C-alpha distance (Angstrom), angle and dihedral (degrees) to the residues before:
residue distance angle dihedral
M1 . . .
N2 3.78 . .
T3 3.86 105.9 .
T4 3.78 90.4 -142.3
Q5 3.75 94.7 53.1
T6 3.85 115.1 99.5
A7 3.76 96.6 -174.5
G8 3.78 117.4 83.9
W9 3.77 99.2 34.4
R10 3.83 93.5 120.0
S11 3.80 87.6 57.9
E12 3.78 91.7 47.8
I13 3.79 90.8 49.7
D14 3.84 92.1 48.3
S15 3.83 87.3 52.7
A16 3.79 91.8 49.2
S17 3.76 91.0 48.7
Q18 3.82 91.2 52.0
R19 3.80 91.8 47.0
L20 3.80 92.3 49.2
A21 3.82 93.3 46.2
E22 3.89 92.6 49.6
R23 3.80 98.5 41.3
A24 3.76 107.5 21.1
G25 3.84 103.9 29.9
H26 3.79 87.6 120.6
F27 3.78 91.5 53.7
L28 3.81 109.5 44.9
R29 3.77 127.2 60.8
Q30 3.75 130.5 -143.9
T31 3.82 98.6 -126.2
P32 3.84 123.4 -143.8
L33 3.78 122.8 -93.9
W34 3.85 105.5 -149.2
K35 3.84 116.4 -161.6
L36 3.81 118.4 -158.7
P37 3.80 132.8 169.8
A38 3.76 113.6 -103.1
S39 3.82 88.3 -119.2
A40 3.87 88.3 69.6
F41 3.83 85.5 69.2
G42 3.80 94.9 44.6
I43 3.80 90.8 -104.8
D44 3.81 118.6 147.1
A45 3.82 101.2 -144.7
P46 3.81 111.6 122.6
G47 3.83 112.3 -131.3
A48 3.79 93.6 1.2
E49 3.81 118.6 138.5
I50 3.78 129.1 -153.0
W51 3.80 113.1 -149.6
L52 3.83 118.2 -161.1
K53 3.76 113.6 -158.6
L54 3.79 99.5 -155.9
E55 3.81 97.0 -151.0
H56 3.80 90.2 148.1
M57 3.81 83.3 81.2
Q58 3.79 90.7 63.4
V59 3.81 121.4 115.4
S60 3.82 107.9 -77.4
G61 3.82 90.9 21.9
S62 3.81 99.2 -86.4
F63 3.78 147.8 56.0
K64 3.78 89.1 -96.3
A65 3.82 92.3 87.7
R66 3.81 90.1 74.4
G67 3.81 96.0 56.5
M68 3.77 98.0 37.5
M69 3.85 94.3 51.6
N70 3.77 90.9 45.1
R71 3.83 89.0 53.0
L72 3.81 91.9 51.0
L73 3.78 95.1 45.6
A74 3.78 93.7 47.7
N75 3.82 93.5 55.3
E76 3.82 138.8 52.3
I77 3.81 107.5 -106.6
P78 3.85 111.2 -136.3
P79 3.83 123.7 -141.0
G80 3.79 89.0 -94.0
G81 3.76 90.0 66.0
V82 3.80 122.0 -147.0
I83 3.75 132.9 -37.2
V84 3.86 131.9 -165.8
A85 3.80 141.7 170.9
S86 3.74 114.0 -141.4
G87 3.77 147.0 159.5
G88 3.77 82.8 -128.7
N89 3.79 113.5 -80.8
A90 3.80 98.4 70.2
G91 3.80 89.0 46.7
I92 3.79 92.1 50.3
A93 3.81 91.0 48.3
T94 3.82 91.6 47.8
A95 3.81 91.9 48.0
A96 3.80 92.2 49.0
A97 3.86 91.1 48.9
A98 3.82 90.9 45.6
R99 3.83 90.9 50.8
A100 3.80 91.4 49.6
L101 3.78 90.0 51.3
G102 3.83 93.5 43.3
V103 3.84 96.8 -119.0
P104 3.80 131.8 130.3
C105 3.83 118.6 -101.7
Q106 3.80 132.5 -163.9
V107 3.81 119.9 -166.8
F108 3.86 125.9 -164.2
L109 3.81 113.1 -155.8
P110 3.81 132.0 -174.5
G111 3.79 120.6 -124.8
V112 3.81 90.5 -107.4
S113 3.84 90.2 68.1
P114 3.81 111.6 110.3
E115 3.75 121.5 -116.2
A116 3.79 90.8 -119.2
K117 3.80 89.7 66.0
R118 3.81 93.7 44.2
A119 3.85 90.1 51.8
R120 3.79 90.3 50.2
L121 3.76 91.3 52.7
R122 3.78 93.3 50.3
A123 3.84 89.4 49.2
L124 3.78 88.0 55.5
G125 3.79 91.0 55.3
A126 3.79 97.7 -108.6
E127 3.78 123.4 146.3
V128 3.85 103.8 -120.2
V129 3.82 122.3 -151.3
V130 3.82 118.6 -176.5
V131 3.82 113.1 -156.2
G132 3.80 132.1 171.4
E133 3.78 123.9 -28.7
L134 3.83 108.9 -78.7
Y135 3.82 136.3 34.8
P136 3.84 96.8 -92.9
D137 3.82 89.4 59.4
A138 3.76 91.0 53.1
L139 3.76 92.3 45.3
A140 3.84 93.2 53.3
A141 3.82 90.9 51.9
C142 3.80 91.3 46.1
L143 3.78 93.7 52.5
T144 3.76 91.0 51.0
R145 3.80 92.0 50.3
Q146 3.86 91.3 46.4
K147 3.76 91.4 58.5
E148 3.78 89.5 53.6
S149 3.82 97.8 44.5
G150 3.80 102.3 34.8
A151 3.82 89.5 -137.1
L152 3.81 119.6 158.3
L153 3.85 106.7 -93.8
T154 3.77 114.9 -135.2
H155 3.80 109.5 -166.7
A156 3.74 118.2 -148.3
Y157 3.77 94.0 -126.2
D158 3.85 116.5 -20.0
Q159 3.79 107.5 79.0
P160 3.85 124.9 93.3
E161 3.84 93.8 -125.0
V162 3.79 90.4 50.2
V163 3.80 93.6 49.7
A164 3.81 92.9 45.3
G165 3.79 91.2 48.8
A166 3.84 90.0 52.1
G167 3.79 87.1 49.5
T168 3.80 90.4 63.2
L169 3.81 85.6 73.7
G170 3.84 89.1 65.7
R171 3.76 90.9 46.5
E172 3.79 90.4 52.4
I173 3.84 91.7 49.9
E174 3.77 91.2 54.0
Q175 3.77 92.1 48.2
Q176 3.77 92.2 49.9
G177 3.75 101.8 42.6
G178 3.83 111.0 3.4
L179 3.76 122.6 -115.1
P180 3.79 117.3 -26.1
D181 3.79 117.6 -144.9
A182 3.83 91.4 -129.2
V183 3.76 136.9 11.9
L184 3.80 119.0 -155.9
V185 3.81 114.1 -158.3
S186 3.83 137.9 171.4
V187 3.83 118.3 -118.9
G188 3.77 129.5 -147.8
G189 3.77 114.7 141.3
G190 3.81 88.7 -12.4
G191 3.79 106.4 -114.7
L192 3.82 93.5 127.4
I193 3.75 98.4 44.3
G194 3.83 89.4 43.1
G195 3.82 90.1 55.8
L196 3.81 94.8 43.2
A197 3.77 94.9 46.1
G198 3.82 89.4 44.8
W199 3.81 88.5 55.5
F200 3.80 101.7 39.4
E201 3.75 95.3 34.1
K202 3.79 103.4 178.6
R203 3.83 94.7 -35.7
S204 3.79 86.2 97.4
R205 3.81 126.4 25.8
V206 3.84 106.4 -109.6
V207 3.82 110.9 -157.0
A208 3.82 120.7 -161.5
L209 3.80 117.5 -141.9
E210 3.76 125.9 -167.3
P211 3.78 137.0 167.8
E212 3.81 115.0 -106.9
K213 3.81 88.2 -120.2
A214 3.87 94.7 53.2
P215 3.81 106.1 38.9
T216 3.83 102.9 156.7
L217 3.79 99.0 146.6
F218 3.81 94.8 35.1
R219 3.85 92.7 53.8
A220 3.77 91.4 43.6
R221 3.83 89.6 56.2
E222 3.76 90.1 49.9
A223 3.80 91.3 51.0
G224 3.80 95.6 40.4
E225 3.80 91.6 -123.3
P226 3.81 140.3 45.4
V227 3.80 111.9 -68.5
D228 3.79 135.9 175.2
V229 3.79 115.4 -99.8
E230 3.74 135.1 -174.6
V231 3.82 109.7 -105.0
G232 3.82 132.3 -163.9
G233 3.75 141.0 116.3
I234 3.79 136.5 93.6
A235 3.83 98.7 -33.9
A236 3.82 99.3 37.2
D237 3.77 92.9 116.8
S238 3.84 91.0 61.9
L239 3.80 103.1 23.2
G240 3.83 98.6 32.1
A241 3.83 100.5 118.4
R242 3.79 108.7 132.9
R243 3.80 94.4 -147.6
I244 3.81 133.5 28.5
G245 3.82 112.3 -107.0
A246 3.80 118.2 -101.8
I247 3.79 92.7 -122.5
A248 3.79 94.2 50.0
W249 3.80 91.1 45.7
E250 3.79 92.6 55.6
I251 3.82 94.0 45.1
T252 3.79 95.9 44.9
Q253 3.79 92.6 47.9
Q254 3.81 87.0 62.3
Q255 3.77 103.8 32.0
V256 3.84 111.0 26.2
Q257 3.76 123.5 69.3
D258 3.79 103.3 173.2
A259 3.79 129.0 60.6
L260 3.81 114.9 173.9
L261 3.81 133.9 -174.4
L262 3.83 125.4 -141.7
S263 3.75 132.2 -167.4
D264 3.79 123.6 -115.0
E265 3.84 87.7 -120.6
S266 3.81 92.9 57.3
I267 3.81 91.4 45.8
R268 3.81 92.0 51.5
A269 3.83 91.2 47.0
A270 3.79 90.9 51.5
Q271 3.84 91.3 47.6
H272 3.80 90.2 52.9
W273 3.81 91.4 46.1
L274 3.77 92.7 53.5
W275 3.78 89.1 55.6
K276 3.77 98.6 40.1
E277 3.80 97.1 44.9
L278 3.84 104.7 26.0
K279 3.85 102.1 20.3
L280 3.86 90.6 -123.4
A281 3.78 110.6 148.1
V282 3.82 103.3 -159.0
E283 3.78 137.9 156.8
P284 3.84 120.6 -104.8
A285 3.81 93.8 -99.3
A286 3.75 89.3 61.0
A287 3.83 92.7 55.7
L288 3.78 98.9 59.7
P289 3.80 94.7 91.2
L290 3.81 92.8 54.5
A291 3.82 89.8 43.7
A292 3.83 87.9 56.9
L293 3.78 89.4 57.1
Q294 3.80 96.0 42.1
T295 3.81 93.6 49.9
G296 3.76 94.6 43.2
A297 3.76 93.0 -118.6
Y298 3.79 84.3 129.2
R299 3.76 119.1 29.6
P300 3.81 118.5 -167.0
R301 3.74 116.6 -135.1
A302 3.84 121.8 -131.7
G303 3.78 109.3 -75.6
E304 3.80 94.0 10.2
K305 3.80 122.8 143.2
V306 3.77 109.3 -141.9
C307 3.83 119.5 -174.6
L308 3.77 118.7 -155.0
I309 3.78 115.5 -159.0
V310 3.79 107.5 -138.6
C311 3.80 92.1 -163.4
G312 3.81 109.7 177.5
A313 3.80 148.2 11.3
N314 3.82 105.5 -174.2
V315 3.77 93.6 130.0
D316 3.81 137.8 114.2
P317 3.82 102.7 -99.1
A318 3.77 90.2 -142.8
T319 3.87 89.7 68.8
V320 3.82 95.0 58.6
A321 3.76 101.3 52.4
């Protein structure tokens, strides 16, 4: 489909869901949707519910497995296998999908990627190449190598199959619990929010959350178009894209009203709370939705159903205690 076309994403997501069910049912998991009263989070909103979509329990430890497997299944894989640049999670998901399909995989990582993610990639049989410091450095090297090898390129967030695959997460939430009133989701390059907003459209309020030190969507909205931004901070390994993806930009312009920024301190506090109170060991990117609640950046109304996307768990557990 046209990557600038916002209509038709629900159909694309339905197709992705069917493809994944028929050809990768052994690979992907239906992750739990955990519903708790708002009072469990110290929130005074009578009758409100907080839903945690525990996608960190997905194969490969993040939502990325959906989009990466959909990309591989929707294309013929050449003898050179598949290639991807990633802060870690997209690479791990691509490597896991490639191993399941029995094809070679090469992953380009930036220096900011943690050793836990590199070790996971090697355990999955991927060839790991560390280049530069941030994701754009790894992407540039990956694109050069792809032209030489002819491998199938899997982009971390800016391909239609990847966005549609991520959107199956929204479809699954609706099947499990009905329509939430709001969906709070972290944004890096935008594959996840693109998929979720493409599925929910405006039937649910999709809220974009970014670290103050990696504000790709927020700055794009200020400028009126995608722009390069400096990125860093606690979640740079997962949310370190320097520019919002073209697909996510088009979808969010139509379907997402709110883009909020959160401090590294609030993200770290939420990450520790999730471990201390709920025993959920997740990476910083997965803690932004809770941080939005704890800081009051997002305030649930009485009776509101708010879904927090707990998006990934590729983290050293020792860092969350």
